[in-house]
C-alpha positions in Angstrom: 0.5 0.0 0.1 1.3 3.1 -1.2 1.7 5.6 2.0 2.6 9.4 1.4 1.8 11.4 5.1 3.0 14.6 6.1 3.8 16.5 9.5 5.3 19.1 10.4 2.5 21.7 9.8 1.0 24.6 12.3 0.0 28.6 13.4 3.0 30.1 12.8 3.7 33.7 12.5 4.6 35.7 9.6 8.3 35.8 9.4 8.7 32.8 11.0 9.8 29.1 9.7 8.4 25.8 9.1 9.9 22.2 7.9 7.0 20.1 6.4 8.2 16.4 5.8 6.4 14.1 3.9 7.5 10.6 4.9 7.1 8.2 1.7 6.2 3.5 1.6 5.1 1.6 -0.2 6.9 3.1 -3.7 10.2 2.9 -4.7 11.8 6.4 -3.2 15.5 6.6 -4.6 15.2 8.3 -8.3 11.4 9.6 -7.8 10.1 13.0 -8.8 8.3 14.6 -4.9 6.2 17.2 -4.9 5.1 19.8 -2.7 1.4 21.3 -3.7 -0.5 23.8 -2.1 -4.5 25.2 -0.9 -6.2 27.6 0.2 -9.1 28.3 1.3 -10.9 29.0 -1.9 -8.4 28.4 -4.3 -7.3 26.0 -6.5 -4.4 23.3 -5.6 -1.2 24.7 -6.9 2.1 23.8 -7.5 4.9 24.5 -4.8 8.0 23.1 -5.6 10.2 19.8 -7.5 12.6 17.4 -6.5 13.4 14.8 -9.8 15.5 12.8 -7.5 18.2 13.9 -9.5 19.6 16.4 -7.6 17.3 19.1 -9.6 15.2 21.2 -7.9 12.2 23.6 -9.4 10.4 26.1 -7.4 7.1 27.9 -7.8 7.8 31.7 -7.8 5.7 32.5 -5.9 7.8 30.8 -3.9 11.5 30.8 -5.0 13.8 32.4 -2.1 12.6 31.7 0.6 11.0 27.9 0.6 13.6 25.3 -0.6 13.1 21.5 -1.0 15.2 18.5 -0.4 14.9 14.7 0.3 16.4 11.5 2.9 16.2 9.0 0.6 17.9 7.0 3.9 15.3 6.8 5.3 12.4 7.9 2.8 11.1 11.0 3.3 10.8 14.9 1.7 10.9 17.5 3.1 9.9 21.4 2.1 11.8 23.8 4.3 9.3 27.2 4.6 10.8 30.0 5.9 10.0 33.3 5.7 6.4 32.3 6.0 3.4 35.3 5.1 -0.1 35.0 5.4 -1.0 34.6 2.2 1.8 31.3 3.0 -1.9 29.7 4.4 -2.7 26.4 2.5 -2.8 22.7 3.2 0.0 21.8 1.7 -0.1 18.8 0.1 3.1 15.7 -1.4 2.5 14.3 -4.5 4.6 12.5 -6.7 4.2 10.9 -10.5 3.5 8.9 -12.8 1.1 7.6 -10.2 -0.3 9.9 -9.5 -0.4 10.1 -5.5 -0.7 12.6 -2.9 -0.4 12.5 1.1 -3.9 13.9 3.2 -2.4 17.2 3.6 -0.7 18.8 7.5 -2.1 22.6 7.0 -0.2 25.8 7.5 -1.4 28.7 8.7 0.7 31.7 9.1 -0.9 34.9 11.4 0.0 38.6 10.6 
């Protein structure tokens, strides 16, 4: 059974930081494309960042310079370090992988002004 389990969300003041984690099981992890998405209330789910499994990363323009995606292949964990949080970063953050289109259940990030 494939599972992507996010954790690390919470309530934080603007300017603060969080590190989100996504523990992956039931599917190969090394060299796998892993992504973070987010969905704010009333909005569509949007792309945040990608790790291509070979050292390459990509970010949405709205998070460049503040968010860092990384991975621990030994422990099968995907991370998202979020710095300089803004109220507009408030959303449920999801872990995602392709090509199978597996999603986690999400972790809530709430940023207060």
